FIDO-710306 format. One line per 4 residues: number of its first residue (from 0); their letters; for each residue x, y negated, z of N, C-alpha, C. Coordinates in pm, whole numbers, padded with zeros to 5 digits. Atoms other than C-alpha are relative to their C-alpha. Example, Ala and Ser with C-alpha at 12.3 -4.5 7.8 and 13.67 -1.06 7.14 Angstrom:
2
0 = as = 00089 00119 00000 01230 00450 00780 00090 -00120 00000  -00082 00119 -00006 01367 00106 00714 -00077 -00109 00073
This chain:
339
0 = mset = 00085 -00101 00063 -00750 -00217 02907 00086 00089 -00091  -00074 -00091 00086 -00629 00087 02714 -00034 -00025 -00145  00025 00016 00142 -00606 00103 02338 -00135 00059 -00039  00126 -00064 00036 -00912 00329 02337 -00121 -00084 00037
4 = tept = 00115 00082 -00041 -01133 00068 02507 00004 -00140 -00060  -00006 00130 00067 -01009 -00247 02335 -00054 00013 -00142  00037 -00002 00142 -01153 -00342 01996 00122 00030 -00086  -00112 -00034 00086 -00939 -00202 01717 00031 -00109 -00102
8 = vltr = -00029 00124 00073 -00971 -00530 01528 -00050 -00114 00087  00039 00117 -00080 -00970 -00849 01734 -00031 -00114 -00096  00049 00101 00094 -01176 -01104 01542 -00033 -00127 00079  00019 00124 -00075 -01165 -01466 01657 -00011 -00119 -00096
12 = rega = -00007 00132 00063 -01225 -01824 01550 00097 -00084 00080  -00099 00085 -00066 -00926 -02041 01630 00023 -00121 -00088  -00012 00121 00081 -00933 -02398 01509 -00076 00016 -00130  00063 -00012 00131 -01006 -02399 01136 00026 00136 -00064
16 = agtl = -00035 -00132 00053 -00895 -02037 01098 -00085 00109 00061  00049 -00126 -00052 -01055 -01701 01130 00122 00090 00017  -00119 -00083 -00022 -00800 -01466 01285 -00040 00146 00022  00022 -00144 -00009 -00783 -01088 01257 00128 00066 00049
20 = lmnr = -00115 -00071 -00053 -00550 -00876 01467 -00031 00149 00002  00015 -00146 -00003 -00527 -00504 01389 00061 00051 00129  -00034 -00027 -00139 -00510 -00347 01732 -00001 00149 00033  -00023 -00141 -00032 -00413 00020 01716 00151 00024 00001
24 = pktl = -00146 -00007 00006 -00044 -00015 01802 00056 00141 00016  -00052 -00135 -00019 -00005 00348 01911 -00002 00081 -00130  00004 -00067 00131 -00097 00457 01556 00058 -00090 -00108  -00058 00097 00092 00099 00170 01396 -00110 -00070 -00080
28 = nald = 00114 00072 00057 -00237 00005 01328 -00057 00068 -00124  00058 -00075 00111 -00345 00281 01090 -00150 -00026 -00007  00140 00037 00020 -00686 00205 00941 -00093 00119 00018  00110 -00096 -00003 -00994 00400 01040 -00126 -00071 -00048
32 = lami = 00122 00056 00060 -01350 00348 00924 -00055 -00116 00082  00050 00110 -00084 -01445 00129 01222 00075 -00129 -00030  -00078 00119 00033 -01160 -00110 01140 -00041 -00056 -00136  00041 00044 00133 -01259 -00122 00776 -00133 -00075 00007
36 = rdfq = 00130 00067 -00013 -01614 -00213 00876 00013 -00134 00072  -00025 00130 -00065 -01482 -00487 01106 00054 -00101 -00101  -00051 00089 00104 -01290 -00632 00813 -00114 -00047 -00091  00111 00038 00087 -01602 -00625 00596 -00091 -00101 00068
40 = aaid = 00085 00094 -00074 -01804 -00799 00867 00063 -00139 00005  -00069 00130 -00003 -01542 -01074 00894 -00006 -00068 -00136  00009 00058 00135 -01534 -01124 00518 -00139 -00056 -00025  00139 00044 00022 -01913 -01147 00507 -00032 -00124 00081
44 = awkd = 00031 00113 -00088 -01925 -01391 00799 00074 -00126 -00039  -00085 00117 00021 -01645 -01623 00688 00006 -00048 -00144  -00018 00038 00141 -01661 -01626 00309 -00070 -00132 -00033  00078 00120 00032 -01929 -01897 00291 -00011 -00096 00117
48 = dasv = -00002 00088 -00116 -01855 -02062 00626 00104 -00110 -00026  -00091 00110 00036 -01707 -02402 00539 00094 -00037 00113  -00088 00035 -00112 -01560 -02439 00887 00120 00094 00010  -00114 -00092 00007 -01331 -02140 00821 00075 -00031 -00127
52 = rlvi = -00076 00044 00118 -01065 -02279 00590 00102 00102 -00046  -00091 -00108 00037 -00835 -01978 00595 -00011 00112 00101  -00004 -00116 -00090 -00786 -01634 00750 00145 00035 00026  -00133 -00047 -00038 -00477 -01515 00938 -00013 00146 00042
56 = lega = 00003 -00144 -00028 -00416 -01139 00945 00134 00044 00057  -00121 -00047 -00067 -00165 -00975 01183 -00021 00142 00052  00005 -00131 -00064 -00081 -00639 01339 00056 -00009 00142  -00044 00002 -00141 -00044 -00578 01714 00112 00099 00024
60 = ggka = -00096 -00098 -00049 00240 -00405 01892 00144 -00025 -00034  -00138 00034 00032 00550 -00550 01728 00072 00096 -00091  -00067 -00097 00086 00630 -00240 01520 -00058 00005 -00140  00066 -00017 00129 00378 -00249 01239 -00106 -00106 -00022
64 = fcag = 00116 00076 00047 00147 -00474 01046 -00114 00100 -00017  00095 -00110 00017 -00044 -00167 00923 00070 00110 -00077  -00072 -00111 00062 00106 00173 00843 -00083 00075 -00103  00081 -00062 00104 -00180 00262 00609 -00129 00057 00053
68 = gdvr = 00123 -00064 -00042 -00500 00460 00620 00029 00121 00090  -00014 -00113 -00091 -00558 00735 00875 -00015 00129 -00079  00009 -00115 00091 -00474 01017 00634 -00009 00132 00075  00020 -00124 -00078 -00458 01277 00910 -00150 00028 00013
72 = rire = 00145 -00017 -00013 -00827 01217 00964 -00062 00040 -00133  00051 -00038 00133 -00892 01236 00590 00030 00147 -00028  -00032 -00141 00018 -00713 01571 00581 -00094 00089 00080  00094 -00078 -00082 -00929 01699 00868 -00136 00009 -00067
76 = laia = 00129 00000 00068 -01240 01596 00678 00003 00088 -00124  -00012 -00083 00119 -01111 01765 00363 -00005 00148 00036  00000 -00139 -00044 -01047 02090 00549 -00141 00043 00041  00136 -00030 -00045 -01397 02070 00696 -00103 -00007 -00113
80 = geaa = 00093 00010 00113 -01548 02014 00351 -00091 -00122 00007  00083 00120 -00018 -01679 01669 00449 00028 -00100 -00112  -00028 00085 00116 -01659 01521 00100 -00071 -00134 00008  00076 00125 -00009 -01927 01260 00171 00067 -00099 00094
84 = aiea = -00068 00087 -00096 -01737 01124 00471 00128 -00057 -00061  -00121 00049 00069 -01417 01100 00266 -00037 -00108 -00100  00046 00097 00099 -01605 00920 -00010 -00036 -00132 00066  00040 00122 -00070 -01749 00672 00241 00121 -00079 00045
88 = ffae = -00121 00070 -00046 -01406 00593 00385 00063 -00078 -00114  -00069 00067 00110 -01246 00517 00050 -00087 -00107 -00065  00089 00098 00063 -01550 00338 -00093 -00005 -00128 00083  00007 00118 -00085 -01570 00106 00207 00135 -00070 00009
92 = eyav = -00134 00062 00000 -01194 00050 00216 00021 -00080 -00127  -00020 00069 00127 -01188 -00042 -00152 -00091 -00122 -00011  00089 00117 -00001 -01486 -00275 -00100 00066 -00115 00076  -00074 00103 -00073 -01273 -00462 00156 00112 -00057 -00087
96 = nrgi = -00104 00050 00091 -00985 -00483 -00093 -00060 -00096 -00102  00069 00087 00096 -01228 -00628 -00347 -00045 -00130 00067  00046 00118 -00073 -01366 -00865 -00083 00112 -00098 00029  -00114 00089 -00021 -01021 -01000 -00005 00036 -00071 -00130
100 = atfg = -00037 00058 00129 -00950 -01055 -00374 -00097 -00110 -00043  00103 00097 00041 -01274 -01253 -00416 -00039 -00094 00114  00034 00078 -00119 -01266 -01428 -00077 -00010 -00150 -00029  00009 00140 00042 -01199 -01767 -00233 00069 -00100 00090
104 = kpwv = -00075 00086 -00091 -00991 -01905 00054 00133 00069 00029  -00127 -00065 -00034 -00633 -01846 00168 -00020 00115 00099  00000 -00118 -00086 -00597 -01499 00320 00147 00025 00034  -00141 00006 -00036 -00268 -01529 00507 00040 00125 00079
108 = slid = -00050 -00118 -00069 -00095 -01202 00597 00137 -00032 00058  -00129 00019 -00067 00185 -01234 00852 00056 00138 00029  -00048 -00137 -00004 00378 -00911 00797 00133 00007 00073  -00119 -00015 -00085 00627 -00820 01068 00000 00146 00045
112 = gfcm = 00004 -00142 -00028 00708 -00448 01082 -00051 00076 -00122  00041 -00085 00110 00577 -00161 00871 -00131 -00047 -00064  00122 00028 00077 00324 -00235 00599 00000 00098 -00116  -00001 -00106 00099 00237 00068 00391 -00143 00033 -00044
116 = gggi = 00128 -00052 00046 -00045 00204 00179 -00114 -00097 00021  00116 00085 -00027 -00368 00060 00314 00035 -00137 00052  -00045 00132 -00045 -00174 -00221 00478 00036 -00090 -00117  -00026 00076 00123 -00055 -00328 00133 -00133 -00048 -00058
120 = glsv = 00131 00038 00053 -00419 -00328 00024 -00064 -00115 00075  00056 00109 -00081 -00511 -00564 00308 00072 -00132 -00023  -00079 00123 00016 -00243 -00814 00210 00013 -00043 -00145  -00045 00036 00134 -00159 -00799 -00159 -00110 -00062 -00087
124 = hgap = 00109 00059 00078 -00503 -00904 -00287 -00034 -00142 00044  00016 00138 -00045 -00488 -01230 -00093 00133 -00070 -00004  -00124 00078 -00004 -00229 -01502 -00046 -00023 -00118 00093  -00140 -00041 00010 -00004 -01627 00098 00028 00131 00074
128 = ivvs = -00046 -00123 -00065 00176 -01305 00194 00137 -00030 00057  -00121 00043 -00069 00442 -01386 00452 00069 00122 00061  -00077 -00110 -00057 00717 -01142 00548 00118 -00054 00079  -00118 00033 -00079 00989 -01155 00811 00112 00097 -00034
132 = esam = -00110 -00093 00023 01327 -00983 00817 -00030 00138 00057  00038 -00129 -00057 01159 -00706 01019 -00108 00070 -00080  00104 -00063 00083 00896 -00637 00754 00059 00114 -00082  -00039 -00115 00083 00913 -00307 00567 -00122 00044 -00080
136 = lamp = 00115 -00028 00085 00679 -00259 00271 00026 00121 -00088  -00016 -00119 00084 00618 00065 00081 -00136 00055 -00038  00115 -00081 00042 00367 00273 -00112 00049 00144 -00004  -00064 -00132 -00012 00468 00623 00008 -00090 00118 -00037
140 = etai = 00104 -00101 00021 00172 00817 -00130 00048 00130 -00065  -00039 -00123 00069 00358 01063 -00353 00061 00104 00095  -00055 -00094 -00098 00522 01218 -00044 -00108 00084 00065  00111 -00076 -00057 00179 01327 00079 -00101 00039 -00107
144 = alfp = 00081 -00047 00113 00041 01406 -00268 -00126 -00083 -00022  00105 00094 00040 -00182 01102 -00293 00052 -00079 -00120  -00040 00087 00110 -00141 00817 -00542 -00018 -00143 00047  00017 00139 -00041 -00113 00438 -00518 -00146 -00043 -00018
148 = dvgt = 00141 00038 00008 -00465 00323 -00432 -00019 -00139 00060  00036 00131 -00057 -00630 00028 -00251 00022 -00114 -00099  -00015 00102 00104 -00617 -00158 -00581 00141 -00022 -00047  -00137 00022 00044 -00243 -00122 -00625 00025 00055 -00141
152 = syvl = -00016 -00039 00140 -00295 00053 -00959 -00020 -00121 -00091  00009 00129 00072 -00382 -00303 -01069 00124 -00084 00027  -00110 00088 -00040 -00102 -00477 -00879 00136 00051 -00049  -00134 -00053 00028 00196 -00247 -00935 00045 -00017 -00145
156 = prlp = -00048 00019 00138 00203 -00255 -01317 00021 -00145 -00038  -00016 00142 00028 00198 -00635 -01298 00119 -00060 00074  -00125 00045 -00057 00517 -00658 -01094 00105 -00008 -00110  -00101 00017 00106 00834 -00753 -01286 00052 00134 -00053
160 = gaig = -00057 -00118 00063 00952 -00491 -01533 -00065 00128 00046  00050 -00130 -00046 00921 -00134 -01406 00011 00015 00151  -00013 -00007 -00146 00957 -00224 -01037 -00119 00070 00062  00119 -00061 -00058 00598 -00124 -00963 -00002 00151 -00017
164 = twla = -00005 -00144 00023 00641 00219 -01119 00105 00065 00089  -00107 -00049 -00087 00969 00272 -00932 -00048 00011 00145  00049 -00001 -00137 00807 00179 -00600 -00106 00108 00019  00109 -00096 -00012 00502 00397 -00666 00049 00143 00002
168 = ltgt = -00043 -00139 00013 00689 00711 -00762 00096 00042 00110  -00103 -00036 -00098 00978 00701 -00515 -00040 -00032 00144  00034 00043 -00135 00804 00539 -00217 00106 -00086 00065  -00109 00083 -00052 01106 00310 -00180 -00052 -00106 00096
172 = rlrg = 00037 00100 -00100 01087 00088 00127 00076 -00129 -00026  -00059 00130 00024 01150 -00280 00075 00003 -00081 00129  -00010 00094 -00110 01279 -00508 00347 -00071 -00130 -00038  00081 00119 00021 01102 -00840 00391 00038 -00084 -00119
176 = gdsv = -00041 00087 00109 01306 -01058 00160 -00005 00070 -00135  00003 -00074 00125 01330 -00784 -00102 -00142 00007 -00057  00139 -00009 00047 00951 -00763 -00117 -00044 -00129 -00068  00029 00125 00070 00939 -01130 -00219 00055 00009 -00143
180 = hagl = -00059 -00014 00133 01174 -01061 -00510 -00076 00102 -00086  00074 -00102 00074 00967 -00755 -00606 -00140 -00046 -00038  00133 00050 00031 00643 -00955 -00608 -00109 00047 00092  00101 -00046 -00094 00467 -00791 -00313 -00023 -00100 00113
184 = athy = 00017 00106 -00100 00508 -01099 -00091 00029 -00134 -00066  -00016 00133 00059 00505 -01473 -00153 00099 -00087 00076  -00085 00086 -00080 00708 -01622 00134 00080 00082 00101  -00084 -00058 -00104 00995 -01524 00361 00012 -00100 00114
188 = vpka = -00010 00084 -00119 00980 -01665 00714 00067 00082 00110  -00066 -00076 -00107 01224 -01552 00988 -00096 00027 00116  00086 -00045 -00109 01060 -01366 01273 -00013 -00104 00111  00001 00097 -00109 01156 -01634 01524 -00093 -00117 -00028
192 = klpa = 00086 00112 00037 00948 -01888 01331 -00148 00037 -00012  00138 -00041 00025 00630 -01682 01301 -00100 -00056 00101  00096 00058 -00093 00464 -01798 01627 -00033 -00146 -00030  00024 00141 00032 00509 -02164 01532 -00078 -00013 -00130
196 = lrea = 00075 00002 00125 00386 -02094 01180 -00146 00032 00025  00139 -00036 -00031 00076 -01924 01314 -00073 -00117 00064  00063 00114 -00068 00002 -02219 01541 -00031 -00111 -00099  00021 00105 00099 00044 -02462 01253 -00114 00034 -00097
200 = llag = 00105 -00042 00094 -00188 -02259 01030 -00140 -00017 00057  00134 00013 -00061 -00475 -02295 01278 -00069 -00129 -00039  00062 00125 00047 -00529 -02646 01144 -00068 00019 -00134  00074 -00032 00121 -00644 -02483 00821 00066 -00040 -00130
204 = dvav = -00068 00044 00122 -00381 -02599 00571 00122 00088 -00025  -00113 -00090 00028 -00149 -02341 00410 00124 -00075 -00046  -00116 00078 00042 00077 -02621 00291 00107 -00007 00108  -00099 00003 -00107 00247 -02604 00632 00107 00108 -00021
208 = ldrf = -00098 -00105 00028 00422 -02292 00501 00130 -00057 -00054  -00120 00060 00058 00664 -02520 00318 00102 -00039 00107  -00090 00038 -00109 00808 -02623 00656 00072 00121 00060  -00052 -00118 -00068 00879 -02266 00763 00069 00099 -00093
212 = aeaa = -00054 -00100 00092 00960 -02062 00452 00145 -00028 -00034  -00140 00009 00041 01321 -01991 00358 00022 00086 -00123  -00034 -00081 00118 01482 -01854 00045 00046 00138 00045  -00041 -00137 -00031 01517 -01476 00054 00135 00029 -00064
216 = sppa = -00129 -00041 00055 01863 -01329 00004 -00020 00087 -00123  00014 -00090 00116 01929 -01142 -00321 -00040 00140 00045  00053 -00129 -00045 01749 -00807 -00306 00102 00112 -00009  -00090 -00116 00001 01923 -00479 -00230 -00006 00075 -00133
220 = faph = 00012 -00072 00127 01791 -00344 -00560 00057 -00077 -00118  -00050 00082 00111 01952 -00622 -00766 00103 00072 -00088  -00098 -00067 00088 02249 -00408 -00884 -00060 00106 -00091  00064 -00107 00076 02003 -00150 -01020 -00120 -00050 -00081
224 = rtai = 00121 00057 00060 01749 -00389 -01168 -00021 00046 -00145  00018 -00040 00140 01813 -00309 -01535 -00018 00150 -00013  00017 -00146 00003 01843 00064 -01463 -00142 00039 00039  00140 -00026 -00037 01502 00056 -01295 -00089 -00012 -00123
228 = drcf = 00081 00019 00120 01352 -00080 -01615 00027 00107 -00105  -00036 -00101 00100 01543 00161 -01838 -00062 00135 00032  00042 -00136 -00038 01444 00469 -01641 -00149 00010 00031  00138 -00011 -00046 01107 00395 -01487 -00099 -00065 -00095
232 = grdt = 00089 00050 00103 00968 00226 -01795 -00050 00109 -00094  00044 -00111 00085 00920 00569 -01957 -00141 00044 00038  00141 -00032 -00018 00572 00716 -01992 -00030 00141 00048  00021 -00134 -00056 00623 01073 -01868 00106 00026 00106
236 = mpai = -00097 -00033 -00104 00795 01221 -01566 00124 00068 -00058  -00123 -00055 00058 01029 01440 -01776 00087 -00105 -00066  -00078 00105 00064 01132 01130 -01970 00071 -00087 00103  -00063 00076 -00108 01202 00942 -01647 00120 00077 00056
240 = laal = -00110 -00081 -00051 01414 01229 -01518 00116 00005 -00099  -00106 -00002 00101 01604 01248 -01847 00075 -00132 -00003  -00065 00132 00000 01673 00874 -01835 00089 -00016 00122  -00083 00007 -00121 01800 00899 -01478 00126 00085 -00017
244 = daeg = -00115 -00086 00024 02024 01186 -01578 00102 -00068 -00092  -00088 00069 00094 02163 00978 -01864 00076 -00116 00065  -00070 00109 -00069 02253 00696 -01623 00132 00047 00058  -00123 -00058 -00054 02507 00920 -01452 00059 -00073 00118
248 = tdwa = -00048 00075 -00115 02531 00700 -01141 -00049 00063 00130  00044 -00049 -00131 02502 00775 -00770 -00143 -00044 00027  00136 00050 -00021 02191 00556 -00758 -00101 00086 -00077  00092 -00079 00082 02028 00751 -01041 -00017 00140 00057
252 = reqt = 00010 -00133 -00060 02112 01083 -00879 -00083 -00003 00128  00081 00013 -00121 01958 00958 -00554 -00148 -00010 -00035  00141 00011 00042 01636 00862 -00735 -00054 00136 -00043  00043 -00134 00043 01621 01206 -00895 -00026 00090 00119
256 = ailr = 00018 -00083 -00119 01665 01374 -00558 -00127 -00036 00074  00124 00045 -00064 01384 01164 -00414 -00121 00054 -00076  00114 -00045 00082 01150 01247 -00702 -00021 00151 00013  00011 -00146 -00011 01226 01618 -00669 -00063 00044 00132
260 = rmsp = 00063 -00034 -00128 01098 01609 -00311 -00150 -00028 00001  00141 00041 00001 00762 01457 -00402 -00090 00105 -00065  00095 -00089 00067 00448 01637 -00513 00008 -00022 -00151  -00006 00017 00145 00495 01701 -00886 -00132 -00048 -00060
264 = tslc = 00131 00043 00050 00123 01666 -00947 -00025 -00146 00033  00021 00138 -00041 00110 01343 -00750 00083 -00097 -00083  -00084 00085 00084 00399 01198 -00948 -00064 -00023 -00137  00060 00011 00133 00229 01271 -01279 -00131 -00078 00004
268 = vsle = 00125 00075 -00017 -00107 01142 -01155 00030 -00148 00019  -00031 00140 -00031 00051 00823 -01018 00051 -00074 -00121  -00053 00065 00120 00241 00749 -01337 -00112 -00028 -00100  00113 00021 00092 -00071 00796 -01549 -00093 -00110 00052
272 = lirr = 00087 00101 -00060 -00274 00583 -01308 00056 -00141 -00022  -00062 00131 00018 -00027 00295 -01327 -00004 -00043 -00146  00006 00034 00142 -00014 00310 -01704 -00142 -00042 -00040  00138 00039 00029 -00394 00299 -01720 -00035 -00133 00066
276 = gaga = 00030 00122 -00073 -00408 00023 -01460 00055 -00124 -00065  -00060 00115 00067 -00189 -00202 -01672 -00098 -00070 -00093  00096 00059 00093 -00479 -00258 -01910 -00140 -00012 00057  00132 00001 -00063 -00765 -00259 -01658 -00014 -00120 00094
280 = tlde = 00028 00102 -00101 -00931 -00514 -01429 00014 00061 00139  -00007 -00052 -00136 -00909 -00486 -01052 -00121 00088 00030  00119 -00082 -00025 -01267 -00360 -01035 00011 00135 -00069  -00016 -00126 00073 -01192 -00098 -01300 00102 00090 00068
284 = clem = -00102 -00079 -00070 -00882 00011 -01110 -00057 00060 00128  00059 -00052 -00123 -01073 00047 -00783 -00096 00113 -00030  00091 -00107 00038 -01339 00254 -00955 00077 00124 -00044  -00083 -00112 00046 -01073 00470 -01120 00065 00071 00120
288 = elal = -00061 -00059 -00119 -00898 00523 -00785 -00101 00079 00081  00103 -00069 -00078 -01224 00618 -00614 -00034 00135 -00065  00032 -00124 00070 -01307 00876 -00879 00117 00099 00008  -00117 -00085 -00006 -00952 01010 -00880 00017 00061 00139
292 = grsv = -00010 -00051 -00137 -00959 01044 -00502 -00086 00123 00023  00087 -00118 -00016 -01248 01288 -00526 00072 00125 -00049  -00069 -00115 00057 -01039 01516 -00746 00123 00039 00080  -00130 -00028 -00062 -00707 01483 -00565 -00017 00044 00146
296 = vngh = 00015 -00031 -00143 -00823 01490 -00201 -00082 00127 00021  00090 -00113 -00021 -01102 01743 -00232 00030 00121 -00088  -00011 -00107 00097 -00997 01948 -00532 00139 00053 -00027  -00136 -00046 00026 -00619 01992 -00520 00070 00031 00132
300 = pdfr = -00060 -00040 -00129 -00418 02174 -00250 00115 -00087 00047  -00120 00073 -00040 -00121 01937 -00251 -00024 -00105 00107  00024 00104 -00100 -00287 01663 -00044 00005 00058 00141  00000 -00060 -00133 -00354 01887 00253 00141 00046 00039
304 = egvr = -00135 -00049 -00026 -00007 02038 00221 00096 -00116 00027  -00088 00114 -00021 00164 01700 00196 -00018 -00064 00135  00026 00058 -00131 -00005 01556 00503 00047 00095 00110  -00049 -00098 -00097 00068 01878 00690 00151 -00013 00020
308 = svlv = -00145 00000 -00006 00437 01862 00604 00056 -00128 00060  -00056 00129 -00041 00490 01490 00667 -00053 -00046 00136  00063 00062 -00116 00246 01402 00945 -00050 00097 00107  00055 -00094 -00098 00115 01717 01114 00112 00088 00057
312 = dkdg = -00110 -00086 -00046 00389 01981 01136 00135 -00070 -00006  -00122 00080 00015 00658 01733 01027 00123 00088 -00027  -00111 -00089 00030 00872 02014 00887 00077 -00041 -00125  -00067 00045 00121 00961 01832 00565 00020 00108 -00103
316 = aprw = -00014 -00113 00094 00908 02154 00371 -00133 00030 -00067  00128 -00024 00066 00597 02116 00158 00013 00106 -00109  00006 -00100 00107 00497 02396 -00079 -00099 -00051 -00104  00083 00067 00099 00370 02215 -00385 -00055 00100 -00103
320 = tpss = 00064 -00080 00104 00135 02357 -00651 -00033 -00089 -00120  -00118 -00084 00023 00294 02368 -00905 00122 -00056 00073  -00117 00034 -00082 00639 02354 -00752 00099 -00093 -00068  -00096 00086 00070 00820 02152 -01020 -00071 -00093 -00098
324 = ieav = 00055 00095 00097 00761 01854 -01246 -00016 00066 -00136  00003 -00064 00130 00837 02068 -01550 -00119 00095 -00013  00111 -00096 00004 00557 02309 -01455 -00137 -00066 -00001  00129 00070 00001 00286 02041 -01443 -00058 00001 -00141
328 = dpaa = 00071 -00005 00127 00032 02088 -01722 -00066 -00136 -00024  00065 00128 00027 -00065 01752 -01879 -00152 00011 -00007  00146 -00019 00006 -00413 01896 -01937 -00060 00000 00140  00051 00000 -00135 -00450 01951 -01564 -00005 -00141 00058
332 = iaal = 00002 00140 -00046 -00360 01587 -01496 -00118 -00073 -00062  00114 00063 00065 -00614 01471 -01753 -00131 00044 00063  00121 -00051 -00061 -00875 01692 -01586 -00028 -00069 00135  00018 00071 -00127 -00815 01523 -01248 -00061 -00138 -00022
336 = frg = 00057 00133 00029 -00896 01186 -01408 -00145 00011 -00046  00140 -00017 00042 -01219 01327 -01551 -00089 00034 00117  00079 -00033 -00117 -01328 01440 -01205 -00055 00140 -00002
């Protein structure tokens, strides 16, 4: 059967496990509303079913766990003025994130391949989170003028030091083992062992992970760990840029170059969101993200321009409004949070 006729989420009962396979490999398992509703149905069916002792979540195709939400479709809806449809997508997606966090049983994500944006939201609110050497985790929203959502405004500020802020602003991609050190995953299991791990998990006991997990190698970001805290621990984008400039290293100059490519408005929004999220509950963060999405997706030109540049025309030449971090008005950022 073709991808268009197969279910986009394969939901099964296997042994003592409920299994979910995201099945849109041609789109790197990008989430659409139908998939989100399938997740909600599974949560509702299995949460109070004593015969389901854990859930196993995977992505089909071998390239991606889940590359995120279908932002091209969200852009189309924004252009068409379909604000209600956009609201429904995010509200239902965030309800799934909340449902995973309150599921009450192990929610085992087996991440092999790309896991970005919405894929992070499907994994990081449950546990265990298993990554292979082929896993690649990132929150790349600032490149398309969004912000870290799916509840990550709660998660990111609770990662060690300023790692969460660094990941949110730069969209840095973490290899499997590095994501364990960063706090976005709990276990590293080599790809070759994943089929046997999955089979063992069907008995319903996550303790079998101890037989398969291995220690992750020191992370690639280890040499820059203290610099990340020094620079990305600041509370404004100009202060972060000034701190990077003061470092005077190749790494710092690379971070500055990355930040200069991102939407200036998105950077300022994301930084403020993470700072607010540090003192909020998960529910408060999800509500804040939903309200902020109304302003950013429907009311600011950068989102449409960012998706156009990265995913539609793929020209890598976005025209941001305003065009520089220095030109961003703090009052305008505050207004986006007010809706």
